[in-house]
Backbone and ligand atoms as CSV (ligand in chain L), in Angstrom:
chain,resi,resn,atom,element,x,y,z
A,1,MET,N,N,93.431,107.658,75.606
A,1,MET,CA,C,93.987,106.538,76.393
A,1,MET,C,C,94.254,107.028,77.816
A,2,THR,N,N,93.782,106.320,78.837
A,2,THR,CA,C,93.994,106.796,80.198
A,2,THR,C,C,95.444,106.533,80.594
A,3,CYS,N,N,95.816,107.186,81.705
A,3,CYS,CA,C,97.190,107.037,82.176
A,3,CYS,C,C,97.537,105.591,82.464
A,4,GLN,N,N,96.566,104.862,83.117
A,4,GLN,CA,C,96.843,103.474,83.469
A,4,GLN,C,C,97.097,102.646,82.221
A,5,TYR,N,N,96.234,102.871,81.172
A,5,TYR,CA,C,96.421,102.100,79.951
A,5,TYR,C,C,97.747,102.447,79.302
A,6,MET,N,N,98.011,103.783,79.280
A,6,MET,CA,C,99.285,104.204,78.672
A,6,MET,C,C,100.442,103.608,79.428
A,7,ALA,N,N,100.303,103.574,80.778
A,7,ALA,CA,C,101.388,103.051,81.601
A,7,ALA,C,C,101.600,101.575,81.301
A,8,ALA,N,N,100.466,100.795,81.218
A,8,ALA,CA,C,100.581,99.365,80.953
A,8,ALA,C,C,101.166,99.144,79.568
A,9,PHE,N,N,100.623,99.926,78.598
A,9,PHE,CA,C,101.093,99.818,77.230
A,9,PHE,C,C,102.578,100.197,77.180
A,10,GLY,N,N,102.910,101.283,77.911
A,10,GLY,CA,C,104.285,101.772,77.923
A,10,GLY,C,C,105.235,100.769,78.505
A,11,SER,N,N,104.832,100.150,79.643
A,11,SER,CA,C,105.776,99.229,80.263
A,11,SER,C,C,105.953,97.991,79.396
A,12,SER,N,N,104.844,97.564,78.678
A,12,SER,CA,C,105.004,96.406,77.805
A,12,SER,C,C,105.895,96.784,76.623
A,13,LEU,N,N,105.684,98.050,76.125
A,13,LEU,CA,C,106.534,98.510,75.026
A,13,LEU,C,C,107.994,98.566,75.462
A,14,LEU,N,N,108.190,99.092,76.696
A,14,LEU,CA,C,109.560,99.202,77.194
A,14,LEU,C,C,110.191,97.836,77.298
A,15,ARG,N,N,109.394,96.877,77.858
A,15,ARG,CA,C,109.919,95.516,78.010
A,15,ARG,C,C,110.298,94.957,76.649
A,16,ASN,N,N,109.326,95.118,75.686
A,16,ASN,CA,C,109.569,94.586,74.345
A,16,ASN,C,C,110.743,95.280,73.681
A,17,SER,N,N,110.839,96.597,73.902
A,17,SER,CA,C,111.923,97.276,73.223
A,17,SER,C,C,113.257,96.850,73.795
A,18,ILE,N,N,113.268,96.507,75.111
A,18,ILE,CA,C,114.530,96.026,75.700
A,18,ILE,C,C,114.881,94.676,75.086
A,19,THR,N,N,113.860,93.758,75.032
A,19,THR,CA,C,114.108,92.429,74.478
A,19,THR,C,C,114.520,92.550,73.016
A,20,LEU,N,N,113.720,93.342,72.271
A,20,LEU,CA,C,114.004,93.481,70.848
A,20,LEU,C,C,115.373,94.127,70.642
A,21,GLY,N,N,115.674,95.101,71.532
A,21,GLY,CA,C,116.943,95.806,71.417
A,21,GLY,C,C,118.109,94.843,71.493
A,22,ALA,N,N,117.969,93.833,72.361
A,22,ALA,CA,C,119.073,92.890,72.548
A,22,ALA,C,C,119.195,91.969,71.328
A,23,LEU,N,N,118.027,91.658,70.715
A,23,LEU,CA,C,118.059,90.668,69.636
A,23,LEU,C,C,118.208,91.303,68.256
A,24,SER,N,N,117.678,92.500,68.075
A,24,SER,CA,C,117.553,93.040,66.725
A,24,SER,C,C,118.857,93.645,66.234
A,25,PRO,N,N,118.874,93.892,64.931
A,25,PRO,CA,C,120.062,94.564,64.389
A,25,PRO,C,C,120.132,96.010,64.874
A,26,PHE,N,N,118.968,96.517,65.444
A,26,PHE,CA,C,118.980,97.904,65.944
A,26,PHE,C,C,119.484,97.941,67.375
A,27,SER,N,N,120.635,97.408,67.622
A,27,SER,CA,C,121.185,97.476,68.974
A,27,SER,C,C,121.432,98.945,69.273
A,28,PRO,N,N,121.566,99.343,70.566
A,28,PRO,CA,C,121.653,100.770,70.901
A,28,PRO,C,C,122.643,101.537,70.031
A,29,LEU,N,N,123.749,100.892,69.692
A,29,LEU,CA,C,124.770,101.623,68.943
A,29,LEU,C,C,124.389,101.802,67.473
A,30,LYS,N,N,123.645,100.766,66.948
A,30,LYS,CA,C,123.339,100.825,65.516
A,30,LYS,C,C,121.999,101.495,65.244
A,31,ARG,N,N,121.221,101.840,66.280
A,31,ARG,CA,C,119.862,102.324,66.090
A,31,ARG,C,C,119.842,103.595,65.247
A,32,PRO,N,N,119.047,103.574,64.138
A,32,PRO,CA,C,119.025,104.788,63.304
A,32,PRO,C,C,118.327,105.936,64.012
A,33,ASN,N,N,118.571,107.166,63.504
A,33,ASN,CA,C,118.021,108.370,64.127
A,33,ASN,C,C,116.502,108.340,64.206
A,34,SER,N,N,115.834,107.816,63.112
A,34,SER,CA,C,114.367,107.817,63.093
A,34,SER,C,C,113.826,107.016,64.266
A,35,ILE,N,N,114.479,105.867,64.594
A,35,ILE,CA,C,114.029,105.036,65.719
A,35,ILE,C,C,114.260,105.789,67.021
A,36,ARG,N,N,115.451,106.425,67.113
A,36,ARG,CA,C,115.741,107.168,68.363
A,36,ARG,C,C,114.735,108.290,68.565
A,37,LEU,N,N,114.375,108.977,67.439
A,37,LEU,CA,C,113.407,110.065,67.505
A,37,LEU,C,C,112.057,109.531,67.966
A,38,PHE,N,N,111.645,108.384,67.389
A,38,PHE,CA,C,110.361,107.763,67.757
A,38,PHE,C,C,110.362,107.449,69.249
A,39,GLN,N,N,111.507,106.875,69.711
A,39,GLN,CA,C,111.552,106.484,71.123
A,39,GLN,C,C,111.483,107.691,72.031
A,40,SER,N,N,112.226,108.780,71.675
A,40,SER,CA,C,112.202,109.906,72.601
A,40,SER,C,C,110.877,110.647,72.533
A,41,SER,N,N,110.251,110.785,71.312
A,41,SER,CA,C,109.013,111.558,71.256
A,41,SER,C,C,107.814,110.749,71.714
A,42,PHE,N,N,107.804,109.435,71.472
A,42,PHE,CA,C,106.623,108.644,71.848
A,42,PHE,C,C,106.781,108.021,73.226
A,43,LEU,N,N,107.961,107.463,73.484
A,43,LEU,CA,C,108.109,106.748,74.762
A,43,LEU,C,C,108.258,107.676,75.951
A,44,PHE,N,N,108.715,108.945,75.703
A,44,PHE,CA,C,108.898,109.831,76.850
A,44,PHE,C,C,107.595,110.053,77.630
A,45,PRO,N,N,106.483,110.479,76.901
A,45,PRO,CA,C,105.226,110.639,77.670
A,45,PRO,C,C,104.741,109.335,78.274
A,46,VAL,N,N,104.992,108.206,77.576
A,46,VAL,CA,C,104.554,106.917,78.108
A,46,VAL,C,C,105.314,106.614,79.393
A,47,ARG,N,N,106.637,106.888,79.363
A,47,ARG,CA,C,107.439,106.655,80.581
A,47,ARG,C,C,106.964,107.548,81.720
A,48,GLN,N,N,106.664,108.827,81.373
A,48,GLN,CA,C,106.180,109.766,82.409
A,48,GLN,C,C,104.904,109.239,83.050
A,49,CYS,N,N,104.004,108.717,82.179
A,49,CYS,CA,C,102.733,108.177,82.656
A,49,CYS,C,C,102.980,107.003,83.590
A,50,ALA,N,N,103.900,106.111,83.181
A,50,ALA,CA,C,104.208,104.930,83.993
A,50,ALA,C,C,104.737,105.378,85.346
A,51,ARG,N,N,105.617,106.408,85.320
A,51,ARG,CA,C,106.188,106.899,86.580
A,51,ARG,C,C,105.087,107.476,87.485
A,52,ARG,N,N,104.157,108.274,86.853
A,52,ARG,CA,C,103.067,108.870,87.624
A,52,ARG,C,C,102.174,107.799,88.232
A,53,ALA,N,N,101.876,106.762,87.422
A,53,ALA,CA,C,101.021,105.675,87.918
A,53,ALA,C,C,101.701,104.986,89.095
A,54,MET,N,N,103.033,104.787,88.993
A,54,MET,CA,C,103.767,104.148,90.093
A,54,MET,C,C,103.707,105.005,91.348
A,55,SER,N,N,103.841,106.344,91.180
A,55,SER,CA,C,103.838,107.179,92.385
A,55,SER,C,C,102.450,107.210,93.006
A,56,ARG,N,N,101.388,107.063,92.151
A,56,ARG,CA,C,100.030,106.993,92.715
A,56,ARG,C,C,99.882,105.720,93.538
A,57,VAL,N,N,100.435,104.618,93.016
A,57,VAL,CA,C,100.361,103.344,93.743
A,57,VAL,C,C,101.081,103.497,95.078
A,58,ARG,N,N,102.276,104.170,95.048
A,58,ARG,CA,C,103.037,104.363,96.290
A,58,ARG,C,C,102.225,105.203,97.287
A,59,ALA,N,N,101.580,106.317,96.788
A,59,ALA,CA,C,100.783,107.194,97.668
A,59,ALA,C,C,99.644,106.412,98.290
A,60,THR,N,N,99.001,105.529,97.486
A,60,THR,CA,C,97.896,104.732,98.017
A,60,THR,C,C,98.405,103.825,99.117
A,61,HIS,N,N,99.575,103.216,98.897
A,61,HIS,CA,C,100.126,102.339,99.935
A,61,HIS,C,C,100.448,103.112,101.201
A,62,ASP,N,N,100.968,104.353,101.058
A,62,ASP,CA,C,101.289,105.194,102.218
A,62,ASP,C,C,100.017,105.463,103.014
A,63,GLU,N,N,98.937,105.806,102.253
A,63,GLU,CA,C,97.648,106.122,102.880
A,63,GLU,C,C,97.144,104.912,103.663
A,64,GLU,N,N,97.259,103.729,103.041
A,64,GLU,CA,C,96.786,102.511,103.701
A,64,GLU,C,C,97.622,102.202,104.937
A,65,ALA,N,N,98.954,102.411,104.835
A,65,ALA,CA,C,99.832,102.142,105.970
A,65,ALA,C,C,99.499,103.091,107.119
A,66,ALA,N,N,99.249,104.376,106.779
A,66,ALA,CA,C,98.902,105.369,107.812
A,66,ALA,C,C,97.596,104.980,108.482
A,67,ALA,N,N,96.633,104.520,107.668
A,67,ALA,CA,C,95.329,104.142,108.227
A,67,ALA,C,C,95.492,102.940,109.156
A,68,ARG,N,N,96.341,101.982,108.765
A,68,ARG,CA,C,96.543,100.801,109.622
A,68,ARG,C,C,97.200,101.211,110.939
A,69,ALA,N,N,98.169,102.173,110.843
A,69,ALA,CA,C,98.852,102.635,112.057
A,69,ALA,C,C,97.853,103.327,112.982
A,70,SER,N,N,96.971,104.176,112.416
A,70,SER,CA,C,95.980,104.882,113.246
A,70,SER,C,C,95.010,103.894,113.866
A,71,ALA,N,N,94.709,102.826,113.124
A,71,ALA,CA,C,93.704,101.867,113.602
A,71,ALA,C,C,94.136,101.226,114.911
A,72,THR,N,N,95.429,101.201,115.196
A,72,THR,CA,C,95.894,100.600,116.441
A,72,THR,C,C,95.477,101.467,117.630
A,73,GLU,N,N,95.128,102.762,117.351
A,73,GLU,CA,C,94.738,103.659,118.455
A,73,GLU,C,C,93.219,103.744,118.620
A,74,VAL,N,N,92.488,102.959,117.810
A,74,VAL,CA,C,91.028,103.008,117.890
A,74,VAL,C,C,90.586,102.695,119.309
A,75,ASP,N,N,89.588,103.449,119.780
A,75,ASP,CA,C,88.996,103.210,121.093
A,75,ASP,C,C,89.981,103.323,122.245
A,76,SER,N,N,91.150,103.903,121.977
A,76,SER,CA,C,92.101,104.103,123.069
A,76,SER,C,C,91.581,105.228,123.954
A,77,GLY,N,N,90.631,105.997,123.424
A,77,GLY,CA,C,90.074,107.112,124.198
A,77,GLY,C,C,90.980,108.328,124.157
A,78,ALA,N,N,92.126,108.169,123.520
A,78,ALA,CA,C,93.068,109.294,123.453
A,78,ALA,C,C,92.480,110.404,122.589
A,79,PRO,N,N,92.773,111.645,122.976
A,79,PRO,CA,C,92.276,112.757,122.149
A,79,PRO,C,C,92.905,112.678,120.756
A,80,THR,N,N,92.148,113.105,119.772
A,80,THR,CA,C,92.692,113.130,118.405
A,80,THR,C,C,92.984,114.579,118.036
A,81,ILE,N,N,93.522,114.736,116.866
A,81,ILE,CA,C,93.816,116.073,116.351
A,81,ILE,C,C,92.533,116.931,116.282
A,82,PHE,N,N,91.388,116.261,116.101
A,82,PHE,CA,C,90.122,117.007,115.993
A,82,PHE,C,C,89.720,117.639,117.335
A,83,ASP,N,N,90.104,117.004,118.465
A,83,ASP,CA,C,89.828,117.636,119.768
A,83,ASP,C,C,90.538,118.977,119.859
A,84,LYS,N,N,91.767,119.003,119.328
A,84,LYS,CA,C,92.542,120.258,119.375
A,84,LYS,C,C,91.945,121.292,118.431
A,85,ILE,N,N,91.314,120.812,117.357
A,85,ILE,CA,C,90.650,121.738,116.425
A,85,ILE,C,C,89.381,122.288,117.086
A,86,ILE,N,N,88.642,121.417,117.793
A,86,ILE,CA,C,87.421,121.859,118.489
A,86,ILE,C,C,87.781,122.895,119.561
A,87,SER,N,N,88.855,122.629,120.312
A,87,SER,CA,C,89.243,123.561,121.385
A,87,SER,C,C,89.990,124.779,120.849
A,88,LYS,N,N,90.199,124.806,119.516
A,88,LYS,CA,C,90.875,125.921,118.806
A,88,LYS,C,C,92.364,126.016,119.180
A,89,GLU,N,N,92.845,124.926,119.783
A,89,GLU,CA,C,94.279,124.865,120.080
A,89,GLU,C,C,95.056,124.801,118.766
A,90,ILE,N,N,94.452,124.100,117.796
A,90,ILE,CA,C,95.008,124.047,116.438
A,90,ILE,C,C,94.067,124.845,115.552
A,91,PRO,N,N,94.619,125.788,114.777
A,91,PRO,CA,C,93.738,126.618,113.952
A,91,PRO,C,C,93.157,125.832,112.779
A,92,SER,N,N,91.958,126.212,112.380
A,92,SER,CA,C,91.346,125.617,111.186
A,92,SER,C,C,90.453,126.674,110.558
A,93,THR,N,N,90.070,126.444,109.325
A,93,THR,CA,C,89.166,127.383,108.664
A,93,THR,C,C,87.749,126.857,108.848
A,94,ILE,N,N,87.032,127.496,109.752
A,94,ILE,CA,C,85.679,127.041,110.087
A,94,ILE,C,C,84.684,127.572,109.045
A,95,VAL,N,N,83.857,126.648,108.569
A,95,VAL,CA,C,82.864,126.985,107.551
A,95,VAL,C,C,81.487,127.107,108.191
A,96,TYR,N,N,81.246,126.295,109.209
A,96,TYR,CA,C,79.940,126.288,109.887
A,96,TYR,C,C,80.128,125.722,111.292
A,97,GLU,N,N,79.342,126.244,112.205
A,97,GLU,CA,C,79.434,125.760,113.584
A,97,GLU,C,C,78.092,125.961,114.261
A,98,ASP,N,N,77.656,124.989,115.054
A,98,ASP,CA,C,76.510,125.207,115.938
A,98,ASP,C,C,76.841,124.533,117.268
A,99,GLU,N,N,75.843,124.358,118.115
A,99,GLU,CA,C,76.169,123.837,119.456
A,99,GLU,C,C,76.636,122.380,119.429
A,100,LYS,N,N,76.304,121.653,118.340
A,100,LYS,CA,C,76.647,120.225,118.312
A,100,LYS,C,C,77.758,119.844,117.331
A,101,VAL,N,N,77.924,120.613,116.276
A,101,VAL,CA,C,78.900,120.215,115.248
A,101,VAL,C,C,79.817,121.356,114.848
A,102,LEU,N,N,80.945,120.937,114.274
A,102,LEU,CA,C,81.909,121.902,113.741
A,102,LEU,C,C,82.268,121.450,112.328
A,103,ALA,N,N,82.279,122.398,111.386
A,103,ALA,CA,C,82.663,122.074,110.005
A,103,ALA,C,C,83.827,122.963,109.609
A,104,PHE,N,N,84.895,122.342,109.162
A,104,PHE,CA,C,86.110,123.100,108.813
A,104,PHE,C,C,86.755,122.498,107.576
A,105,ARG,N,N,87.565,123.287,106.877
A,105,ARG,CA,C,88.199,122.819,105.631
A,105,ARG,C,C,89.261,121.770,105.925
A,106,ASP,N,N,89.263,120.729,105.083
A,106,ASP,CA,C,90.278,119.685,105.209
A,106,ASP,C,C,91.642,120.270,104.849
A,107,ILE,N,N,92.654,119.857,105.610
A,107,ILE,CA,C,94.006,120.373,105.386
A,107,ILE,C,C,94.604,119.850,104.072
A,108,ASN,N,N,94.050,118.735,103.594
A,108,ASN,CA,C,94.571,118.115,102.371
A,108,ASN,C,C,93.397,117.867,101.408
A,109,PRO,N,N,92.879,118.958,100.817
A,109,PRO,CA,C,91.624,118.839,100.046
A,109,PRO,C,C,91.737,117.933,98.828
A,110,GLN,N,N,90.682,117.132,98.645
A,110,GLN,CA,C,90.627,116.210,97.506
A,110,GLN,C,C,89.697,116.729,96.419
A,111,ALA,N,N,89.155,117.902,96.612
A,111,ALA,CA,C,88.267,118.541,95.637
A,111,ALA,C,C,88.290,120.038,95.941
A,112,PRO,N,N,87.823,120.893,94.999
A,112,PRO,CA,C,87.819,122.339,95.280
A,112,PRO,C,C,87.114,122.676,96.591
A,113,VAL,N,N,86.032,121.939,96.903
A,113,VAL,CA,C,85.409,122.080,98.235
A,113,VAL,C,C,85.621,120.757,98.966
A,114,HIS,N,N,86.248,120.818,100.121
A,114,HIS,CA,C,86.452,119.619,100.949
A,114,HIS,C,C,86.386,120.064,102.411
A,115,VAL,N,N,85.232,119.803,102.993
A,115,VAL,CA,C,84.981,120.256,104.366
A,115,VAL,C,C,84.710,119.026,105.232
A,116,LEU,N,N,85.234,119.041,106.455
A,116,LEU,CA,C,84.972,117.959,107.406
A,116,LEU,C,C,83.918,118.433,108.399
A,117,VAL,N,N,82.929,117.582,108.637
A,117,VAL,CA,C,81.872,117.911,109.607
A,117,VAL,C,C,81.991,116.906,110.742
A,118,ILE,N,N,82.189,117.414,111.951
A,118,ILE,CA,C,82.424,116.511,113.091
A,118,ILE,C,C,81.506,116.849,114.266
A,119,PRO,N,N,81.182,115.828,115.083
A,119,PRO,CA,C,80.444,116.151,116.316
A,119,PRO,C,C,81.421,116.770,117.320
A,120,LYS,N,N,80.961,117.790,118.049
A,120,LYS,CA,C,81.854,118.407,119.041
A,120,LYS,C,C,82.121,117.448,120.191
A,121,LEU,N,N,81.102,116.613,120.468
A,121,LEU,CA,C,81.267,115.608,121.523
A,121,LEU,C,C,81.403,114.252,120.835
A,122,ARG,N,N,82.511,113.579,121.049
A,122,ARG,CA,C,82.732,112.320,120.320
A,122,ARG,C,C,81.805,111.205,120.830
A,123,ASP,N,N,81.613,111.135,122.121
A,123,ASP,CA,C,80.646,110.223,122.740
A,123,ASP,C,C,80.751,108.784,122.197
A,124,GLY,N,N,81.964,108.275,122.103
A,124,GLY,CA,C,82.161,106.888,121.647
A,124,GLY,C,C,82.158,106.731,120.142
A,125,LEU,N,N,81.815,107.816,119.429
A,125,LEU,CA,C,81.763,107.706,117.961
A,125,LEU,C,C,83.154,107.918,117.361
A,126,THR,N,N,84.011,106.955,117.645
A,126,THR,CA,C,85.335,107.022,117.023
A,126,THR,C,C,85.201,106.760,115.525
A,127,GLU,N,N,84.202,105.944,115.165
A,127,GLU,CA,C,83.951,105.632,113.749
A,127,GLU,C,C,82.466,105.305,113.599
A,128,LEU,N,N,81.961,105.356,112.371
A,128,LEU,CA,C,80.533,105.096,112.166
A,128,LEU,C,C,80.169,103.676,112.596
A,129,GLY,N,N,81.114,102.775,112.466
A,129,GLY,CA,C,80.888,101.378,112.846
A,129,GLY,C,C,80.591,101.201,114.333
A,130,LYS,N,N,80.797,102.238,115.134
A,130,LYS,CA,C,80.521,102.155,116.580
A,130,LYS,C,C,79.181,102.803,116.933
A,131,ALA,N,N,78.423,103.211,115.920
A,131,ALA,CA,C,77.168,103.930,116.192
A,131,ALA,C,C,76.150,103.032,116.887
A,132,GLU,N,N,75.423,103.624,117.824
A,132,GLU,CA,C,74.368,102.937,118.591
A,132,GLU,C,C,73.075,103.718,118.411
A,133,PRO,N,N,71.935,103.136,118.811
A,133,PRO,CA,C,70.666,103.872,118.692
A,133,PRO,C,C,70.719,105.250,119.366
A,134,CYS,N,N,71.474,105.367,120.462
A,134,CYS,CA,C,71.538,106.659,121.162
A,134,CYS,C,C,72.220,107.745,120.315
A,135,HIS,N,N,72.848,107.358,119.220
A,135,HIS,CA,C,73.549,108.342,118.373
A,135,HIS,C,C,72.694,108.865,117.213
A,136,GLU,N,N,71.439,108.373,117.137
A,136,GLU,CA,C,70.619,108.746,115.973
A,136,GLU,C,C,70.497,110.257,115.792
A,137,ASP,N,N,70.287,110.974,116.892
A,137,ASP,CA,C,70.106,112.431,116.791
A,137,ASP,C,C,71.334,113.103,116.197
A,138,ILE,N,N,72.490,112.761,116.745
A,138,ILE,CA,C,73.713,113.439,116.274
A,138,ILE,C,C,74.026,113.025,114.835
A,139,LEU,N,N,73.733,111.775,114.478
A,139,LEU,CA,C,73.995,111.337,113.095
A,139,LEU,C,C,73.124,112.125,112.111
A,140,GLY,N,N,71.853,112.314,112.476
A,140,GLY,CA,C,70.955,113.103,111.627
A,140,GLY,C,C,71.422,114.549,111.563
A,141,HIS,N,N,71.866,115.055,112.698
A,141,HIS,CA,C,72.328,116.447,112.778
A,141,HIS,C,C,73.558,116.654,111.877
A,142,LEU,N,N,74.456,115.677,111.893
A,142,LEU,CA,C,75.676,115.772,111.064
A,142,LEU,C,C,75.324,115.803,109.572
A,143,LEU,N,N,74.340,114.965,109.192
A,143,LEU,CA,C,73.935,114.935,107.775
A,143,LEU,C,C,73.298,116.262,107.377
A,144,HIS,N,N,72.447,116.782,108.258
A,144,HIS,CA,C,71.809,118.053,107.938
A,144,HIS,C,C,72.841,119.174,107.888
A,145,ALA,N,N,73.812,119.136,108.797
A,145,ALA,CA,C,74.876,120.148,108.792
A,145,ALA,C,C,75.680,120.061,107.484
A,146,SER,N,N,75.842,118.833,106.961
A,146,SER,CA,C,76.574,118.669,105.689
A,146,SER,C,C,75.842,119.376,104.560
A,147,LYS,N,N,74.522,119.307,104.583
A,147,LYS,CA,C,73.720,119.984,103.559
A,147,LYS,C,C,73.845,121.504,103.713
A,148,ILE,N,N,73.882,121.981,104.955
A,148,ILE,CA,C,74.058,123.428,105.180
A,148,ILE,C,C,75.418,123.875,104.634
A,149,VAL,N,N,76.435,123.040,104.885
A,149,VAL,CA,C,77.786,123.351,104.385
A,149,VAL,C,C,77.763,123.419,102.854
A,150,ALA,N,N,77.106,122.423,102.219
A,150,ALA,CA,C,77.033,122.396,100.750
A,150,ALA,C,C,76.361,123.667,100.228
A,151,GLU,N,N,75.324,124.107,100.920
A,151,GLU,CA,C,74.625,125.333,100.520
A,151,GLU,C,C,75.565,126.535,100.647
A,152,LYS,N,N,76.231,126.619,101.798
A,152,LYS,CA,C,77.132,127.751,102.052
A,152,LYS,C,C,78.261,127.803,101.023
A,153,GLU,N,N,78.702,126.614,100.587
A,153,GLU,CA,C,79.832,126.533,99.658
A,153,GLU,C,C,79.387,126.613,98.194
A,154,GLY,N,N,78.076,126.695,97.975
A,154,GLY,CA,C,77.553,126.835,96.606
A,154,GLY,C,C,77.611,125.553,95.793
A,155,ILE,N,N,77.542,124.399,96.475
A,155,ILE,CA,C,77.625,123.130,95.730
A,155,ILE,C,C,76.400,122.246,95.994
A,156,VAL,N,N,75.332,122.860,96.500
A,156,VAL,CA,C,74.191,122.043,96.926
A,156,VAL,C,C,73.556,121.271,95.758
A,157,ASP,N,N,73.800,121.733,94.517
A,157,ASP,CA,C,73.233,121.014,93.361
A,157,ASP,C,C,73.965,119.700,93.074
A,158,GLY,N,N,75.148,119.540,93.610
A,158,GLY,CA,C,75.896,118.299,93.381
A,158,GLY,C,C,77.077,118.211,94.316
A,159,PHE,N,N,76.989,117.323,95.267
A,159,PHE,CA,C,78.110,117.152,96.203
A,159,PHE,C,C,78.095,115.719,96.722
A,160,ARG,N,N,79.195,115.335,97.353
A,160,ARG,CA,C,79.305,113.970,97.875
A,160,ARG,C,C,79.642,114.026,99.358
A,161,VAL,N,N,79.024,113.143,100.122
A,161,VAL,CA,C,79.347,113.027,101.554
A,161,VAL,C,C,79.958,111.644,101.754
A,162,VAL,N,N,81.156,111.628,102.331
A,162,VAL,CA,C,81.879,110.363,102.518
A,162,VAL,C,C,82.185,110.166,103.992
A,163,ILE,N,N,81.979,108.931,104.460
A,163,ILE,CA,C,82.425,108.577,105.816
A,163,ILE,C,C,83.309,107.352,105.676
A,164,ASN,N,N,84.569,107.487,106.032
A,164,ASN,CA,C,85.460,106.328,106.064
A,164,ASN,C,C,85.348,105.720,107.458
A,165,SER,N,N,84.985,104.453,107.511
A,165,SER,CA,C,84.838,103.810,108.824
A,165,SER,C,C,85.770,102.609,108.909
A,166,GLY,N,N,86.803,102.748,109.736
A,166,GLY,CA,C,87.726,101.633,109.936
A,166,GLY,C,C,88.923,101.664,108.994
A,167,ALA,N,N,89.896,100.837,109.344
A,167,ALA,CA,C,91.175,100.847,108.620
A,167,ALA,C,C,91.024,100.434,107.161
A,168,SER,N,N,90.133,99.466,106.884
A,168,SER,CA,C,90.032,99.029,105.485
A,168,SER,C,C,89.345,100.091,104.627
A,169,ALA,N,N,88.740,101.080,105.257
A,169,ALA,CA,C,88.177,102.208,104.498
A,169,ALA,C,C,89.133,103.400,104.527
A,170,CYS,N,N,90.347,103.164,105.044
A,170,CYS,CA,C,91.383,104.211,105.122
A,170,CYS,C,C,91.020,105.345,106.080
A,171,GLN,N,N,90.261,105.052,107.139
A,171,GLN,CA,C,90.028,106.083,108.150
A,171,GLN,C,C,91.355,106.354,108.855
A,172,SER,N,N,91.660,107.623,109.049
A,172,SER,CA,C,92.936,107.918,109.703
A,172,SER,C,C,92.774,108.687,111.009
A,173,VAL,N,N,91.629,109.376,111.186
A,173,VAL,CA,C,91.394,110.091,112.449
A,173,VAL,C,C,90.173,109.462,113.110
A,174,TYR,N,N,90.352,108.979,114.349
A,174,TYR,CA,C,89.279,108.231,115.015
A,174,TYR,C,C,88.380,109.119,115.883
A,175,HIS,N,N,87.738,110.017,115.177
A,175,HIS,CA,C,86.683,110.891,115.700
A,175,HIS,C,C,85.760,111.016,114.498
A,176,LEU,N,N,84.543,110.458,114.604
A,176,LEU,CA,C,83.644,110.428,113.436
A,176,LEU,C,C,83.659,111.749,112.684
A,177,HIS,N,N,83.769,111.661,111.377
A,177,HIS,CA,C,83.728,112.879,110.556
A,177,HIS,C,C,83.150,112.567,109.190
A,178,LEU,N,N,82.418,113.540,108.646
A,178,LEU,CA,C,81.850,113.424,107.306
A,178,LEU,C,C,82.664,114.325,106.389
A,179,HIS,N,N,83.088,113.765,105.267
A,179,HIS,CA,C,83.777,114.581,104.254
A,179,HIS,C,C,82.697,115.127,103.313
A,180,VAL,N,N,82.627,116.437,103.164
A,180,VAL,CA,C,81.721,117.034,102.178
A,180,VAL,C,C,82.598,117.508,101.013
A,181,LEU,N,N,82.368,116.868,99.863
A,181,LEU,CA,C,83.239,117.114,98.708
A,181,LEU,C,C,82.427,117.647,97.530
A,182,GLY,N,N,82.997,118.578,96.797
A,182,GLY,CA,C,82.296,119.093,95.621
A,182,GLY,C,C,83.116,120.121,94.886
A,183,GLY,N,N,82.481,120.726,93.873
A,183,GLY,CA,C,83.182,121.740,93.086
A,183,GLY,C,C,83.878,121.154,91.882
A,184,ARG,N,N,83.731,119.851,91.681
A,184,ARG,CA,C,84.241,119.201,90.466
A,184,ARG,C,C,83.368,117.990,90.176
A,185,GLN,N,N,83.486,117.442,88.961
A,185,GLN,CA,C,82.733,116.240,88.621
A,185,GLN,C,C,83.297,115.060,89.410
A,186,MET,N,N,82.448,114.403,90.157
A,186,MET,CA,C,82.870,113.218,90.919
A,186,MET,C,C,82.818,111.999,90.020
A,187,LYS,N,N,83.603,110.989,90.366
A,187,LYS,CA,C,83.609,109.753,89.568
A,187,LYS,C,C,83.044,108.605,90.389
A,188,TRP,N,N,82.608,107.591,89.703
A,188,TRP,CA,C,82.089,106.406,90.374
A,188,TRP,C,C,82.565,105.183,89.618
A,189,PRO,N,N,82.985,104.095,90.213
A,189,PRO,CA,C,83.039,103.898,91.658
A,189,PRO,C,C,84.225,104.619,92.297
A,190,PRO,N,N,84.107,104.900,93.634
A,190,PRO,CA,C,85.237,105.516,94.326
A,190,PRO,C,C,86.355,104.482,94.501
A,191,GLY,N,N,87.545,104.934,94.762
A,191,GLY,CA,C,88.689,104.012,94.888
A,191,GLY,C,C,88.639,103.231,96.173
L,1,5GP,P1,P,89.908,110.064,107.216
L,1,5GP,O1,O,91.051,109.579,106.386
L,1,5GP,O2,O,90.061,109.639,108.651
L,1,5GP,O3,O,88.574,109.733,106.628
L,1,5GP,O4,O,90.000,111.641,107.142
L,1,5GP,C1,C,90.760,112.417,108.007
L,1,5GP,C2,C,90.908,113.757,107.324
L,1,5GP,O5,O,91.395,114.678,108.275
L,1,5GP,C3,C,91.874,113.734,106.162
L,1,5GP,O6,O,91.210,114.107,104.966
L,1,5GP,C4,C,92.937,114.740,106.572
L,1,5GP,O7,O,93.411,115.502,105.503
L,1,5GP,C5,C,92.228,115.589,107.602
L,1,5GP,N1,N,93.118,116.160,108.596
L,1,5GP,C6,C,94.064,115.502,109.311
L,1,5GP,N2,N,94.689,116.352,110.143
L,1,5GP,C7,C,94.113,117.574,109.952
L,1,5GP,C8,C,94.346,118.866,110.535
L,1,5GP,O8,O,95.199,119.062,111.401
L,1,5GP,N3,N,93.560,119.884,110.086
L,1,5GP,C9,C,92.597,119.711,109.124
L,1,5GP,N4,N,91.886,120.779,108.750
L,1,5GP,N5,N,92.370,118.498,108.557
L,1,5GP,C10,C,93.116,117.452,108.964
């Protein structure tokens, strides 16, 4: 049973047990030990699951709120955190670099391998949705660099490249970047 199912099942059980508790002869004071044992051994993991599912929902909302906040700065032309990474003002773990792109480990990895590949020159590419024909070369270069990164990281047999474009895709940094993810079994569809 997945966590979500357990959580749904658990919350319905909890609801029912509260209702039943009020109506049944097994009110909290009269509840026999066997029932109490069942509740603590069975409902405890269910409650934990429900709590975990709730915190995942909260984290998703935080991520969406952060993305919406960043979206207000789209096309402001303001430097992003990635400019500071390119200029080495902010340290990062560089995996690959050439004259056009920089690839470095994500600070908050979502898989054993999680590398960001970015153009050194943003050139209006705050997001993929702003791409123009003049960007074809750099877009191809970024994809090829992602494959080089996958090779270097030993995941070339199976990896995923993700580009979040815009607030509804939860983009949070407005400097085009490709996420290269791997080192574990990926799931589909993505969230
Ligand atoms: P987005 O949500 O815009 O697609 O992805 C932005 C990514 O940049 C996130 O995965 C986030 O963890 C990563 N990130 C944000 N700030 C930093 C930083 O200062 N250093 C590194 N290495 N990654 C960062």
